[in-house]
LOTORNU-507581 format. One record per residue: y negated, z, x of N, C-alpha, C in turn; residue in one letter. Coordinates in steps of 0.02 Angstrom, whole numbers, padded with zeros to 5 digits, always signed. Layout:
<sites>
YZXYZXYZXa/...
</sites>
This chain:
<sites>
+02351+02790-00203+02309+02825-00149+02236+02790-00141m/+02181+02820-00132+02123+02798-00115+02117+02769-00048a/+02097+02706-00041+02078+02675+00026+02014+02653+00038r/+01990+02658+00091+01917+02643+00107+01923+02568+00119q/+01877+02522+00088+01867+02457+00110+01808+02439+00141t/+01825+02395+00188+01768+02370+00230+01759+02293+00228s/+01706+02268+00233+01703+02195+00225+01740+02156+00258p/+01783+02176+00319+01830+02132+00343+01900+02125+00315s/+01901+02182+00260+01968+02179+00235+01973+02129+00184d/+01918+02109+00143+01922+02049+00103+01915+01988+00139t/+01883+01990+00200+01873+01927+00234+01955+01911+00260t/+01988+01952+00284+02048+01943+00309+02099+01917+00254v/+02087+01952+00193+02139+01942+00129+02125+01878+00119a/+02071+01852+00124+02050+01784+00097+02064+01729+00146r/+02075+01734+00205+02071+01691+00259+02122+01633+00248r/+02181+01653+00228+02241+01605+00215+02231+01552+00151s/+02179+01575+00123+02167+01552+00061+02106+01511+00055d/+02064+01509+00112+01996+01478+00107+02002+01392+00090r/+02046+01367+00117+02059+01289+00101+02061+01283+00031a/+02105+01322+00000+02121+01318-00079+02074+01334-00117a/+02029+01377-00098+01979+01406-00137+01895+01366-00122w/+01912+01321-00079+01833+01303-00054+01801+01250-00102a/+01743+01274-00111+01689+01226-00150+01633+01220-00121w/+01633+01160-00084+01585+01138-00037+01503+01128-00069p/+01506+01121-00137+01438+01120-00185+01402+01172-00203f/+01428+01220-00171+01400+01286-00201+01321+01285-00195w/+01297+01249-00143+01211+01261-00151+01180+01231-00194p/+01210+01196-00246+01170+01163-00313+01163+01219-00342v/+01200+01281-00354+01193+01334-00398+01222+01388-00355v/+01181+01416-00308+01199+01463-00260+01216+01534-00274p/+01265+01539-00318+01288+01608-00333+01348+01627-00298l/+01364+01700-00298+01423+01729-00260+01486+01714-00304y/+01532+01684-00284+01555+01699-00210+01545+01632-00175p/+01500+01589-00186+01465+01528-00150+01525+01480-00130y/+01540+01473-00083+01595+01420-00055+01659+01443-00058g/+01668+01495-00083+01746+01524-00100+01753+01537-00172q/+01793+01495-00211+01795+01514-00270+01868+01522-00290r/+01911+01578-00295+01973+01587-00324+01980+01573-00394p/+02043+01551-00424+02045+01522-00486+02107+01570-00519t/+02101+01599-00565+02157+01638-00601+02176+01602-00673l/+02238+01565-00668+02260+01548-00724+02310+01579-00762m/+02302+01576-00822+02338+01620-00867+02355+01571-00945q/+02411+01590-00966+02449+01553-01022+02422+01607-01078e/+02383+01579-01136+02366+01617-01186+02409+01604-01245v/+02432+01541-01256+02481+01523-01310+02528+01489-01280v/+02601+01504-01276+02644+01471-01246+02649+01393-01244k/+02655+01374-01199+02657+01299-01189+02607+01262-01210a/+02538+01283-01243+02489+01259-01270+02419+01266-01245t/+02403+01328-01234+02339+01339-01231+02345+01396-01148i/+02302+01372-01102+02284+01400-01033+02220+01409-01020w/+02201+01468-00990+02138+01492-00973+02126+01477-00889t/+02080+01472-00859+02063+01464-00790+02008+01498-00783f/+02012+01553-00747+01954+01599-00736+01927+01604-00660d/+01864+01581-00653+01837+01606-00587+01780+01657-00603q/+01748+01671-00544+01686+01731-00565+01633+01710-00517y/+01572+01734-00544+01511+01715-00517+01453+01768-00517q/+01398+01763-00480+01358+01817-00497+01293+01826-00437g/+01246+01869-00452+01200+01885-00401+01197+01959-00385i/+01189+01978-00327+01192+02041-00297+01246+02072-00321f/+01317+02041-00315+01386+02063-00330+01379+02083-00411y/+01332+02059-00452+01347+02074-00521+01377+02019-00547v/+01453+02020-00544+01489+01954-00552+01519+01970-00619v/+01536+01904-00657+01564+01905-00718+01602+01829-00729v/+01660+01845-00756+01702+01775-00760+01673+01719-00789p/+01683+01664-00764+01674+01598-00799+01726+01562-00811i/+01742+01536-00877+01803+01516-00888+01809+01434-00922r/+01872+01401-00900+01889+01345-00928+01943+01355-00968m/+01956+01321-01016+02009+01323-01058+02047+01258-01071t/+02103+01247-01066+02138+01177-01077+02198+01192-01127i/+02188+01139-01170+02244+01128-01240+02288+01087-01234i/+02343+01091-01244+02392+01038-01248+02384+00989-01317r/+02375+00930-01305+02377+00876-01352+02443+00865-01383l/+02440+00837-01444+02507+00805-01465+02495+00731-01482q/+02553+00690-01458+02607+00708-01428+02614+00729-01361p/+02559+00694-01313+02552+00712-01258+02477+00714-01222s/+02476+00750-01170+02406+00751-01134+02367+00816-01138g/+02307+00824-01112+02273+00887-01115+02206+00875-01118l/+02168+00933-01162+02097+00928-01164+02063+00976-01134l/+02012+00965-01090+01982+01019-01061+01921+01039-01081v/+01897+01109-01082+01840+01135-01125+01799+01169-01069y/+01739+01152-01061+01694+01185-01011+01737+01187-00946a/+01727+01144-00907+01767+01149-00832+01735+01192-00793p/+01782+01216-00740+01756+01260-00695+01752+01223-00625v/+01732+01255-00566+01733+01226-00504+01800+01191-00495a/+01812+01133-00481+01876+01095-00455+01895+01106-00388p/+01907+01163-00369+01933+01191-00309+02009+01156-00300t/+02026+01152-00232+02094+01130-00231+02155+01166-00260p/+02140+01234-00265+02192+01268-00298+02183+01266-00379e/+02116+01251-00415+02108+01234-00473+02142+01172-00499c/+02129+01118-00456+02159+01054-00471+02225+01047-00468i/+02254+01097-00429+02342+01111-00409+02370+01122-00477r/+02326+01188-00498+02350+01214-00556+02355+01174-00633q/+02291+01118-00627+02299+01072-00689+02348+01018-00676v/+02358+00997-00609+02410+00952-00603+02473+00975-00621r/+02485+01041-00611+02558+01064-00635+02570+01056-00703s/+02509+01070-00747+02507+01053-00817+02519+00984-00838l/+02490+00940-00806+02490+00868-00815+02564+00847-00795e/+02596+00877-00753+02670+00854-00730+02709+00859-00794a/+02690+00931-00828+02746+00937-00895+02721+00913-00953q/+02655+00892-00964+02630+00892-01031+02587+00824-01033y/+02579+00794-00976+02537+00732-00983+02478+00733-00949g/+02438+00678-00945+02367+00682-00918+02308+00710-00948p/+02259+00741-00906+02198+00762-00938+02160+00696-00970v/+02160+00701-01041+02140+00650-01085+02054+00650-01087r/+02036+00710-01108+01971+00733-01129+01939+00787-01103y/+01883+00777-01085+01838+00839-01044+01788+00852-01091i/+01776+00921-01120+01710+00931-01151+01658+00971-01128i/+01593+00937-01101+01544+00982-01087+01501+01012-01141q/+01514+01064-01147+01499+01101-01217+01432+01132-01226s/+01382+01123-01178+01327+01161-01180+01272+01112-01157t/+01201+01124-01169+01157+01082-01132+01111+01141-01082t/+01121+01200-01097+01068+01245-01055+01103+01281-01009t/+01176+01306-01018+01212+01342-00959+01220+01299-00891g/+01181+01310-00835+01190+01262-00782+01256+01281-00751i/+01270+01346-00759+01337+01359-00727+01396+01330-00763e/+01388+01298-00823+01446+01265-00853+01436+01183-00830h/+01373+01166-00836+01358+01092-00827+01374+01070-00754k/+01361+01115-00717+01367+01076-00644+01435+01060-00623v/+01481+01085-00650+01558+01072-00624+01589+00995-00666f/+01553+00982-00724+01583+00931-00754+01588+00865-00723v/+01540+00846-00694+01540+00777-00648+01601+00791-00592g/+01594+00837-00545+01652+00841-00506+01709+00849-00531p/+01723+00878-00590+01797+00886-00620+01810+00830-00642f/+01767+00787-00683+01780+00728-00709+01810+00674-00659a/+01784+00664-00595+01795+00626-00534+01866+00628-00515r/+01886+00705-00524+01960+00707-00498+02010+00688-00557r/+01991+00672-00606+02034+00645-00668+02001+00575-00699f/+02008+00526-00659+01982+00460-00674+02000+00432-00742p/+02056+00448-00771+02085+00423-00835+02049+00457-00893q/+02020+00520-00889+01987+00563-00937+01922+00529-00964a/+01918+00542-01027+01851+00520-01065+01806+00593-01069h/+01750+00592-01056+01699+00647-01047+01660+00649-01112v/+01646+00700-01148+01615+00707-01211+01565+00764-01202y/+01503+00745-01207+01442+00801-01189+01409+00817-01253v/+01396+00888-01260+01351+00906-01308+01283+00863-01307a/+01252+00859-01377+01195+00808-01375+01132+00857-01351p/+01080+00802-01338+01022+00838-01316+01022+00858-01253h/+01056+00837-01202+01059+00861-01140+00990+00844-01108q/+00982+00898-01049+00911+00890-01016+00927+00920-00947w/+00874+00906-00906+00882+00919-00842+00799+00952-00814s/+00807+00977-00761+00737+01014-00747+00741+01003-00664f/+00687+00997-00629+00610+00975-00664+00602+00904-00693p/+00654+00859-00681+00660+00796-00698+00715+00778-00752l/+00696+00753-00820+00742+00728-00856+00780+00680-00834n/+00844+00677-00793+00873+00633-00775+00929+00602-00827l/+00947+00528-00816+01006+00502-00851+01058+00542-00827p/+01119+00535-00877+01176+00580-00872+01212+00556-00807l/+01212+00491-00794+01245+00464-00723+01220+00491-00674s/+01147+00497-00673+01120+00532-00610+01133+00604-00600w/+01169+00639-00657+01189+00702-00641+01259+00711-00628l/+01287+00656-00610+01369+00654-00595+01415+00636-00641g/+01383+00625-00701+01439+00609-00753+01453+00525-00740l/+01524+00519-00755+01542+00448-00749+01515+00408-00808p/+01468+00348-00790+01431+00320-00839+01474+00277-00887r/+01535+00246-00867+01585+00204-00915+01623+00259-00959q/+01634+00312-00943+01681+00368-00974+01637+00409-01013r/+01576+00420-01010+01549+00481-01038+01514+00455-01108t/+01521+00500-01165+01488+00490-01221+01475+00554-01255q/+01416+00546-01299+01378+00595-01340+01422+00627-01388i/+01431+00697-01392+01463+00717-01453+01416+00716-01521l/+01402+00668-01539+01342+00655-01595+01376+00667-01668s/+01334+00693-01717+01356+00709-01776+01388+00641-01812e/+01447+00644-01854+01473+00590-01889+01516+00544-01845g/+01516+00553-01780+01561+00503-01742+01638+00528-01753r/+01675+00482-01754+01751+00496-01760+01777+00502-01691r/+01798+00559-01672+01827+00576-01604+01901+00564-01604l/+01918+00539-01540+01995+00530-01527+02038+00582-01546p/+02003+00644-01534+02053+00697-01537+02037+00738-01618f/+02016+00707-01669+01994+00737-01722+02045+00752-01761a/+02104+00732-01752+02164+00737-01794+02205+00806-01774d/+02169+00840-01726+02196+00906-01705+02140+00948-01686q/+02076+00932-01699+02021+00985-01689+01970+00964-01738f/+01930+01021-01750+01861+01018-01780+01819+01048-01725d/+01752+01021-01745+01695+01032-01698+01634+01044-01733w/+01590+01089-01714+01523+01111-01749+01474+01110-01685a/+01413+01082-01689+01363+01092-01656+01312+01151-01666t/+01295+01200-01633+01245+01247-01626+01178+01215-01597l/+01139+01200-01639+01077+01177-01615+01065+01105-01632g/+01004+01077-01602+00968+01101-01543+00908+01154-01578p/+00900+01199-01541+00858+01256-01542+00810+01248-01486i/+00738+01229-01514+00682+01222-01466+00663+01273-01425k/+00672+01250-01356+00647+01315-01307+00591+01277-01266l/+00572+01301-01210+00514+01283-01177+00536+01215-01147g/+00583+01229-01088+00603+01167-01044+00646+01126-01073l/+00696+01143-01124+00734+01100-01154+00772+01131-01212g/+00815+01108-01256+00838+01133-01316+00906+01163-01289p/+00915+01227-01339+00984+01262-01331+01035+01214-01373f/+01100+01199-01343+01143+01179-01387+01202+01203-01379v/+01246+01221-01402+01322+01239-01394+01365+01199-01444e/+01433+01172-01428+01484+01142-01466+01541+01196-01475v/+01556+01211-01523+01615+01258-01543+01674+01199-01557a/+01727+01226-01535+01795+01175-01543+01841+01219-01579l/+01883+01194-01621+01933+01234-01667+01997+01194-01661f/+02032+01229-01628+02121+01189-01627+02147+01209-01685h/+02170+01173-01735+02198+01190-01802+02272+01209-01793r/+02313+01186-01750+02381+01206-01740+02386+01285-01723d/+02352+01297-01673+02347+01377-01647+02304+01425-01674t/+02258+01386-01728+02197+01434-01758+02149+01461-01715r/+02138+01416-01653+02099+01448-01598+02026+01423-01596t/+01979+01463-01592+01912+01439-01575+01889+01443-01507l/+01863+01397-01480+01833+01388-01415+01755+01399-01421l/+01722+01432-01387+01654+01456-01381+01628+01438-01325l/+01569+01440-01299+01542+01438-01231+01503+01508-01221t/+01450+01521-01247+01414+01581-01230+01394+01616-01296d/+01401+01579-01349+01383+01610-01426+01404+01688-01438a/+01468+01701-01419+01486+01764-01433+01528+01802-01363l/+01529+01854-01363+01576+01879-01308+01598+01970-01327v/+01646+01977-01287+01670+02051-01298+01685+02071-01225s/+01666+02141-01213+01670+02158-01149+01724+02211-01149v/+01774+02189-01104+01837+02231-01089+01815+02302-01058p/+01863+02350-01077+01839+02410-01042+01859+02414-00962f/+01915+02375-00950+01942+02382-00883+01921+02312-00852t/+01905+02312-00787+01881+02249-00753+01926+02186-00771p/+01887+02141-00780+01938+02065-00797+01980+02050-00737p/+02034+02022-00753+02081+02023-00699+02073+01980-00637a/+02028+01923-00657+02002+01887-00604+01959+01924-00547v/+01933+01981-00564+01894+02013-00519+01925+02055-00465l/+01994+02069-00483+02038+02106-00448+02058+02050-00393d/+02052+01983-00386+02056+01940-00323+02013+01958-00273l/+01953+01992-00297+01910+02006-00244+01861+02072-00272d/+01884+02131-00251+01861+02195-00289+01797+02219-00248p/+01776+02185-00198+01716+02211-00163+01657+02217-00209y/+01639+02169-00246+01583+02189-00294+01594+02239-00336p/+01648+02261-00360+01664+02322-00397+01650+02384-00363l/+01681+02387-00304+01680+02432-00253+01595+02451-00246l/+01569+02405-00234+01488+02408-00212+01455+02429-00259f/+01466+02424-00328+01428+02453-00381+01462+02522-00400h/+01519+02533-00377+01545+02592-00393+01505+02661-00365a/+01464+02651-00309+01431+02707-00274+01374+02734-00311r/+01348+02795-00296+01299+02830-00318+01240+02829-00268d/+01264+02812-00210+01205+02816-00148+01217+02760-00094r/+01176+02739-00056+01185+02702-00009+01231+02715+00055a/+01232+02791+00062+01269+02814+00111+01344+02822+00098d/+01356+02798+00038+01433+02819+00012+01481+02763+00039e/+01541+02773+00064+01577+02719+00086+01613+02682+00016p/+01637+02629+00036+01682+02587-00020+01739+02614-00015l/+01761+02656-00078+01841+02676-00077+01871+02638-00131i/+01922+02606-00112+01957+02572-00161+02008+02603-00209d/+02003+02621-00271+02035+02649-00311+02039+02622-00379t/+02078+02639-00424+02075+02598-00492+02009+02633-00519p/+02006+02697-00516+01937+02728-00553+01874+02702-00517e/+01867+02686-00462+01810+02650-00437+01796+02585-00459n/+01859+02543-00457+01855+02484-00475+01821+02474-00557r/+01846+02521-00597+01829+02518-00669+01751+02545-00665q/+01735+02599-00636+01672+02626-00632+01617+02564-00607r/+01641+02535-00556+01600+02474-00538+01591+02423-00591g/+01643+02404-00624+01640+02361-00679+01601+02374-00740w/+01606+02437-00764+01556+02475-00812+01492+02451-00792h/+01464+02476-00737+01397+02465-00711+01379+02391-00708r/+01415+02353-00683+01415+02272-00690+01401+02248-00748i/+01439+02274-00801+01427+02256-00868+01360+02268-00898a/+01333+02327-00877+01266+02356-00903+01215+02299-00874l/+01214+02278-00799+01174+02245-00762+01175+02173-00792f/+01236+02145-00809+01241+02078-00826+01202+02073-00896a/+01207+02119-00945+01185+02109-01009+01114+02126-01025f/+01091+02188-00986+01023+02219-00995+00972+02203-00934f/+00998+02166-00879+00956+02174-00824+00935+02241-00798f/+00904+02266-00847+00868+02335-00819+00893+02395-00867q/+00956+02421-00855+00981+02454-00917+00950+02524-00919p/+00948+02552-00981+00899+02614-00974+00922+02669-00934s/+00995+02673-00927+01016+02725-00881+01009+02719-00802a/+00962+02654-00781+00953+02647-00714+00887+02666-00692l/+00889+02706-00639+00817+02703-00604+00815+02676-00534d/+00762+02633-00522+00750+02596-00471+00711+02629-00421v/+00732+02649-00356+00703+02681-00320+00648+02630-00282p/+00591+02661-00250+00532+02627-00224+00576+02587-00165t/+00544+02527-00145+00569+02492-00099+00564+02525-00031l/+00514+02568-00011+00517+02604+00037+00579+02667+00050t/+00592+02697-00015+00645+02734-00019+00717+02706+00001q/+00724+02636-00035+00781+02601-00037+00797+02575+00054a/+00749+02553+00090+00759+02555+00147+00770+02605+00198f/+00734+02668+00179+00752+02722+00216+00829+02739+00208k/+00845+02739+00134+00931+02756+00130+00966+02711+00161d/+00945+02651+00166+00989+02589+00200+01006+02608+00266a/+00973+02649+00301+00977+02664+00370+01042+02710+00382k/+01059+02743+00329+01110+02788+00333+01175+02767+00301n/+01174+02704+00284+01230+02675+00246+01283+02654+00304a/+01356+02685+00288+01398+02672+00334+01412+02597+00352p/+01397+02546+00317+01400+02479+00323+01341+02445+00322d/+01311+02420+00362+01248+02384+00365+01261+02306+00398r/+01312+02281+00371+01329+02208+00386+01291+02166+00325s/+01297+02103+00347+01263+02046+00299+01300+02062+00221r/+01362+02057+00244+01397+02077+00165+01388+02120+00127q/+01364+02186+00154+01337+02239+00117+01265+02242+00118a/+01234+02182+00112+01158+02176+00111+01118+02219+00162y/+01155+02223+00223+01124+02274+00277+01115+02350+00255f/+01155+02370+00207+01145+02436+00179+01104+02451+00131g/+01065+02392+00100+01021+02396+00048+01056+02427-00013l/+01044+02470-00047+01068+02481-00112+01022+02521-00165y/+00974+02481-00200+00917+02506-00225+00935+02535-00302p/+00996+02562-00309+01001+02580-00380+01010+02662-00378f/+00990+02692-00437+01006+02770-00442+01017+02764-00528c/+01081+02793-00543+01093+02793-00613+01088+02872-00643w/+01068+02869-00704+01056+02939-00740+01134+02966-00749a/+01132+03029-00757+01193+03065-00770+01243+03038-00818a/+01199+03008-00878+01225+02999-00945+01250+02921-00940d/+01238+02881-00880+01257+02811-00887+01319+02791-00927w/+01374+02828-00914+01437+02806-00943+01430+02805-01029p/+01372+02851-01054+01374+02828-01130+01344+02762-01140a/+01290+02737-01097+01261+02669-01103+01315+02614-01099a/+01372+02622-01062+01420+02563-01064+01465+02570-01126f/+01473+02638-01150+01519+02651-01216+01484+02615-01265e/+01416+02610-01276+01379+02579-01321+01392+02503-01321a/+01383+02490-01261+01393+02417-01244+01463+02382-01263l/+01513+02426-01243+01588+02407-01246+01602+02402-01330h/+01573+02461-01359+01587+02461-01440+01657+02452-01455g/+01713+02485-01419+01773+02477-01433+01788+02415-01433g/+01765+02366-01389+01775+02292-01380+01766+02243-01445g/+01714+02267-01483+01690+02225-01536+01652+02168-01514r/+01657+02110-01541+01624+02054-01522+01545+02056-01540p/+01520+02020-01502+01436+02031-01518+01403+01973-01480f/+01347+01959-01500+01313+01902-01468+01267+01940-01409v/+01260+01909-01363+01233+01937-01301+01152+01949-01305a/+01125+02001-01283+01056+02019-01303+01014+01963-01279p/+01027+01926-01227+00972+01878-01208+00965+01823-01253v/+01025+01816-01296+01028+01765-01346+00994+01778-01411l/+00997+01858-01419+00975+01877-01485+00901+01884-01473q/+00878+01901-01410+00802+01907-01411+00756+01843-01384t/+00792+01803-01350+00755+01741-01327+00772+01676-01348l/+00825+01675-01382+00850+01610-01404+00866+01600-01486i/+00916+01639-01503+00938+01620-01573+00895+01653-01636f/+00849+01687-01610+00788+01705-01659+00727+01663-01659n/+00737+01602-01628+00691+01552-01622+00705+01510-01691r/+00767+01507-01708+00778+01460-01762+00842+01485-01802d/+00828+01539-01839+00885+01575-01889+00916+01530-01930r/+00874+01486-01958+00915+01438-01997+00962+01395-01976t/+00949+01362-01915+00994+01326-01887+01055+01363-01862t/+01040+01425-01843+01102+01471-01818+01142+01494-01875v/+01114+01509-01928+01148+01524-01989+01196+01466-02017n/+01168+01420-02002+01197+01358-02036+01270+01338-01993t/+01258+01352-01930+01314+01349-01874+01369+01398-01893w/+01338+01461-01898+01388+01512-01921+01435+01496-01987v/+01396+01476-02030+01434+01449-02102+01483+01404-02089e/+01463+01353-02051+01511+01291-02040+01582+01327-02003a/+01564+01359-01946+01619+01387-01917+01656+01431-01953v/+01638+01473-01981+01668+01523-02023+01716+01497-02081t/+01707+01430-02096+01751+01395-02130+01819+01384-02113q/+01824+01382-02037+01885+01383-02014+01921+01441-02003w/+01988+01440-02022+02022+01496-02027+02063+01509-01945q/+02017+01536-01911+02045+01543-01836+02063+01625-01828f/+02104+01628-01790+02133+01700-01785+02123+01728-01713e/+02103+01688-01664+02081+01703-01610+02019+01664-01566r/+01968+01694-01526+01926+01657-01502+01925+01667-01424v/+01912+01620-01397+01919+01601-01314+01845+01595-01302i/+01792+01631-01281+01733+01614-01254+01743+01595-01177p/+01686+01580-01152+01691+01553-01081+01670+01614-01037c/+01649+01677-01069+01641+01731-01019+01678+01798-01044h/+01710+01831-01003+01731+01908-01017+01792+01909-01046l/+01801+01939-01102+01862+01952-01131+01897+01889-01167e/+01959+01877-01159+01984+01818-01199+02058+01818-01184a/+02084+01810-01235+02068+01787-01311+02048+01858-01349p/+02008+01849-01379+01976+01895-01427+02013+01890-01504i/+02057+01938-01519+02080+01931-01577+02042+01943-01638k/+02018+01897-01682+01965+01909-01738+01962+01839-01778m/+01928+01843-01836+01926+01795-01877+01857+01792-01899g/+01846+01739-01958+01782+01729-01975+01736+01781-02001p/+01772+01835-02026+01733+01884-02049+01696+01925-02000t/+01726+01941-01936+01710+01972-01881+01658+01920-01843e/+01674+01856-01842+01613+01823-01810+01546+01830-01855l/+01550+01820-01923+01498+01827-01950+01460+01892-01955k/+01501+01942-01946+01469+02011-01927+01424+02013-01870a/+01449+01978-01820+01408+01985-01751+01347+01951-01758a/+01328+01909-01802+01278+01876-01821+01224+01907-01867f/+01240+01970-01883+01211+02015-01930+01136+02026-01903d/+01125+02015-01844+01054+02031-01821+00999+01976-01848f/+01022+01914-01869+00980+01872-01888+00963+01885-01959l/+00998+01928-02007+00972+01934-02080+00903+01960-02077a/+00873+01946-02144+00808+01970-02151+00797+02049-02133p/+00837+02079-02163+00839+02153-02162+00873+02189-02097d/+00898+02143-02061+00936+02161-01998+00985+02226-02003h/+01037+02223-02042+01075+02277-02053+01106+02299-01989p/+01128+02365-01987+01154+02383-01917+01214+02361-01891p/+01258+02342-01944+01332+02304-01923+01362+02377-01889g/+01422+02341-01855+01465+02399-01833+01460+02409-01762d/+01445+02465-01749+01423+02492-01674+01374+02441-01646r/+01309+02437-01673+01260+02394-01649+01229+02405-01571p/+01217+02371-01534+01190+02392-01470+01121+02427-01478l/+01120+02487-01427+01060+02524-01437+00995+02491-01420p/+00948+02501-01473+00880+02468-01466+00841+02489-01414a/+00848+02533-01362+00808+02549-01303+00828+02497-01252q/+00892+02469-01259+00920+02431-01210+00881+02356-01212e/+00850+02349-01263+00825+02274-01277+00743+02279-01251f/+00720+02336-01225+00642+02334-01206+00636+02292-01149e/+00671+02293-01110+00656+02249-01049+00643+02169-01073f/+00703+02157-01112+00704+02081-01135+00656+02063-01183l/+00631+02128-01226+00570+02104-01263+00508+02093-01217q/+00493+02135-01167+00443+02127-01125+00447+02056-01092t/+00505+02041-01084+00511+01965-01041+00495+01917-01084l/+00517+01924-01165+00510+01879-01206+00432+01871-01218d/+00393+01925-01231+00315+01932-01239+00282+01893-01192a/+00312+01896-01120+00269+01864-01073+00289+01797-01068g/+00346+01765-01088+00368+01695-01093+00324+01669-01148l/+00325+01694-01198+00278+01679-01261+00197+01663-01238v/+00179+01716-01220+00099+01722-01192+00081+01661-01132r/+00134+01644-01101+00128+01597-01046+00145+01521-01074r/+00169+01516-01138+00171+01459-01165+00253+01426-01134g/+00287+01465-01107+00350+01443-01087+00400+01440-01139i/+00407+01476-01187+00446+01472-01241+00412+01479-01304t/+00435+01452-01354+00401+01467-01424+00406+01539-01455p/+00360+01566-01494+00378+01627-01525+00438+01637-01568p/+00476+01681-01582+00521+01698-01628+00502+01665-01707a/+00556+01649-01728+00526+01626-01810+00531+01698-01847e/+00486+01697-01898+00478+01758-01935+00527+01771-01972p/+00559+01825-01994+00608+01835-02043+00578+01829-02107r/+00614+01799-02149+00601+01787-02222+00664+01813-02254t/+00650+01837-02318+00703+01870-02358+00729+01816-02390p/
</sites>
């Protein structure tokens, strides 16, 4: 049965959990849901691999952010890409420690994604026995500060440098993507392969868009319902169909920023429409809803979804990976030597059932002749990113893309 949702509904629903979801350091990276971050823990491989999903976004364009924990042999746990260590999240991790031993290793897997980096220091402080390993070539902006100044424990933090023997190397392989030189600092991502379960852990390099909303978003459906509307004067009606509709639009925003199926009304018209909104609260952005979708917008999502096929996010294709095709291809060749059967990225669908062949196909866009691949992303959806790329290069903020060579 359809149910109209008001801002007070979600506020009341969360009130009993506010202490468990509290994240007081949200101003460092001020993304929704700000100081309240619920965590969804799920078992991926029985008694061996668990994921911990939270969510974050801007203007209710929310996507999952994921931490993965793997059980070590003979005991202990390895943490890949920590999320916010809220009381709820820590309680869930402690439940694993009670069964399988302490958190022994924490991996900071990237240099660029601040939404991943910001949680590592606070998480590590909750587990003082754990050693922290960070991707090489770390940087910060506007000042390039020492790791200890960024909250990482000085005595327990080491760099994941090439050739170093890691204490968990008897159970894992790893490969560094990068450094890819950008304007402010290099892009680096560390892939981790768990041999026993044939599971590959990635951060941002690969994603798959689910057709239905990620389960963690059901903990707070307000963003889904907010974007399910066609006009500002429509109420938020909570139905499975509206949740899915809202998710499809959120996915288009998240990947293309300005999807081709979206028309943005003038600011004057947006404020005029806001006066007729049934909810003009702060949570509803005072009635402001500056979006108008073309009738064929579902086709744009179908092209993005592509039947769930894994792909490289357009922003990485357009602004980062094409800066150093050789480095990326070298990393792809190294990773595809591992016989993995599933991939767990830090965003969206997980686990993705796939192997080396599918991963290599996702990077076809780097090839000199740029073969179309399987259900490629529509070229028109890259127009905004290409315009953004040209502007960044013109201003000297990022280097130009590397020319294609046969």
